Every structure is written in structure tokens, then in C-alpha cells.
C-alpha positions in Angstrom: -0.8 22.1 2.9 2.6 21.7 1.2 1.5 18.0 0.3 -1.6 19.6 -1.6 0.6 21.9 -3.3 3.1 19.3 -4.3 0.0 17.5 -5.7 -0.9 20.2 -8.2 2.7 21.1 -9.0 4.6 18.1 -9.1 7.1 19.3 -7.2 8.7 17.4 -3.9 7.9 18.2 -0.6 11.4 18.6 1.3 10.8 19.2 5.5 13.2 18.2 8.6 11.9 14.9 9.4 12.5 13.8 5.4 16.0 14.9 5.6 16.5 13.8 9.2 15.3 10.1 7.9 17.9 10.8 5.0 20.7 11.5 7.1 19.9 8.5 9.5 19.9 6.4 6.6 23.0 7.5 5.0 24.8 7.5 8.1 23.7 4.2 9.2 22.7 5.6 12.6 19.4 5.1 14.9 17.8 8.9 15.5 18.9 8.6 19.0 22.4 8.1 18.0 22.2 11.3 16.0 20.6 13.3 18.5 23.3 12.3 21.0 26.0 13.1 18.4 24.5 16.6 18.1 24.3 16.9 21.9 28.1 15.9 21.8 28.9 18.5 19.4 30.5 15.7 17.0 27.7 17.4 14.3 25.9 20.6 13.8 22.6 18.8 13.2 21.3 22.2 12.0 24.0 23.1 9.4 23.5 19.5 8.0 19.9 20.0 7.7 20.4 23.4 6.2 23.2 22.0 3.7 20.9 19.1 2.5 18.0 21.4 2.0 20.0 23.6 -0.1 21.0 20.4 -2.0 17.4 20.0 -2.9 17.0 23.8 -3.8 19.7 23.3 -6.4 18.2 20.5 -7.8 15.0 22.7 -8.2 11.3 21.9 -8.1 11.0 21.6 -4.4 8.6 23.0 -1.9 10.4 23.5 1.5 8.1 23.7 4.5 8.3 24.1 8.4 11.5 25.0 10.1 13.9 23.9 7.5 12.4 26.5 5.5 13.2 29.0 8.3 16.8 28.2 8.0 16.7 29.4 4.6 15.1 32.6 4.6 18.2 34.3 3.6 18.6 32.4 0.2 17.3 33.5 -2.8 14.3 31.2 -3.9 11.2 31.2 -6.4 8.7 32.3 -3.5 9.0 32.7 0.5 5.4 32.3 1.9 4.3 32.4 5.2 1.0 30.6 6.1 -0.7 31.5 9.2 -4.2 31.1 11.0 -6.2 32.4 14.1 -4.4 30.4 16.8 -7.8 28.3 17.8 -8.0 27.3 14.0 -4.3 26.3 14.1 -4.9 24.1 17.5 -8.1 22.8 15.9 -5.8 21.7 12.9 -3.0 20.1 14.9 -5.5 18.1 17.2 -7.2 16.4 13.9 -4.1 15.7 11.9 -2.4 14.3 14.8 -5.0 12.8 16.9 -4.4 14.6 20.1 -6.5 16.3 22.4 -7.3 20.3 22.2 -5.2 20.9 24.9 -2.3 18.9 24.0 -2.4 20.6 20.6 -2.5 23.9 22.2 0.6 23.0 24.0 2.0 21.6 20.7 1.3 25.2 18.9 2.6 27.0 21.6 5.9 25.3 21.9 6.2 25.1 18.1 5.8 29.1 18.0 8.5 29.5 20.5 11.0 27.3 18.3 10.4 29.2 15.4 10.6 32.6 17.3 14.1 31.4 18.9 15.4 30.2 15.5 14.6 33.2 13.5 15.5 35.5 16.2 19.0 33.9 16.2 19.5 33.4 12.4 18.1 36.8 11.2 17.5 39.1 14.5 13.7 39.0 13.3 10.3 37.4 14.6 9.1 34.5 12.1 5.9 36.6 11.7 8.1 39.4 10.3 6.6 40.3 6.8 10.0 41.8 5.7 11.2 37.9 5.3 8.6 36.5 3.1 7.7 37.5 -0.5 4.0 36.6 0.7 2.0 36.2 3.7 -1.6 34.1 3.5 -4.2 33.7 6.0 -5.5 30.3 6.1 -8.0 30.8 8.7 -10.9 30.4 6.3 -9.3 28.4 3.6 -8.9 24.9 3.4 -5.5 23.3 2.4 -6.7 22.7 -1.0 -7.7 26.2 -1.5 -4.6 27.7 -0.1 -2.7 25.3 -2.4 -4.3 26.5 -5.4 -3.6 30.1 -4.2 -0.2 29.1 -4.3 -0.1 27.4 -7.4 -1.1 30.3 -9.3 1.1 32.7 -7.3 4.2 30.1 -8.5 2.9 30.2 -12.2 2.9 34.0 -12.2 6.5 34.0 -10.7 7.7 31.4 -13.4 6.1 33.5 -16.0 7.6 36.9 -14.6 10.9 35.2 -14.4 10.9 34.0 -18.1 10.0 37.5 -19.8 
């Protein structure tokens, strides 16, 4: 969905995958070596990802998605949005997007929810679905990615207009 919104707004999408690829490239290490460095305590990978994401935010015009966005919920940004959908729909979307079975997708969704829950509990003492963490929560159960992107583009434009007044 973030890439649909990026097409509409001209913003860049930033997520953990992009940041880790950038870190691997800059440090000239493999992903396996980076993972081992994190396990050995040589680097704090979460802190490193957060700092790179903050650099992107300071440059402006970025959409931060996924776990990286969860790491930044305590920072002032233009708009913090939580997209959610019925679990069955989420599983179907993951299966289709990744080309995996419904069963495997269900395990992925469950694991992802657990990871997000642990992360936000540790960082903010709240569950990742807590409305107080966000400016807006959008149920995408019956929306396509394109429809959700159009709604968010309108919200971004409204926010920008509100700020410039």
C-alpha cells in the first residue's frame, strides 16, 4: 500500500528492508555478517535502523512503513496511520503477495503480529493496535491498496494545508 501512496504523492518509501540493504552496502558486509554482528552485540541493529529512518524523515517527503514505522511512533511526523483489516483478508493478501499457501500466510501474519506486539510493548508499553499511538486508523478490509492510498493522499494534503495556515 505504501508504494501506491508513493506513486500518488511522489514520496519515497522507507522500510526495514531498504534500510538494511543500505547498511549492508555501506558497511560492505553480507546480511549474514550483519545479523551475526547484531547477535554478538557489536551493533544495535534496531538502533541503527531507527537512526537511518530518522535521517530519511529529516530529509522529508518519506513514507515509513512496517516495523520501522513502529520504532518511530514517539517522533513528531506529519501523519501516523495504522492500517488494519480482518485477519482472514490479511492472510489472503499475504498469500497472494508472496505466492505462498494460506496456511503459511496465516503463520506469517501470526508471527508478524507477535513481533509487532513485543516491539511496541517494549518501546511504548502499549500494544501496536492502541489508537493512542496514531493520528488515524483505517480499516482496509473492503478497500483495495489503491483506494486506501487515495484516502491517505487526501489526508496528507489536508494535513499539509492545515500546517501552512
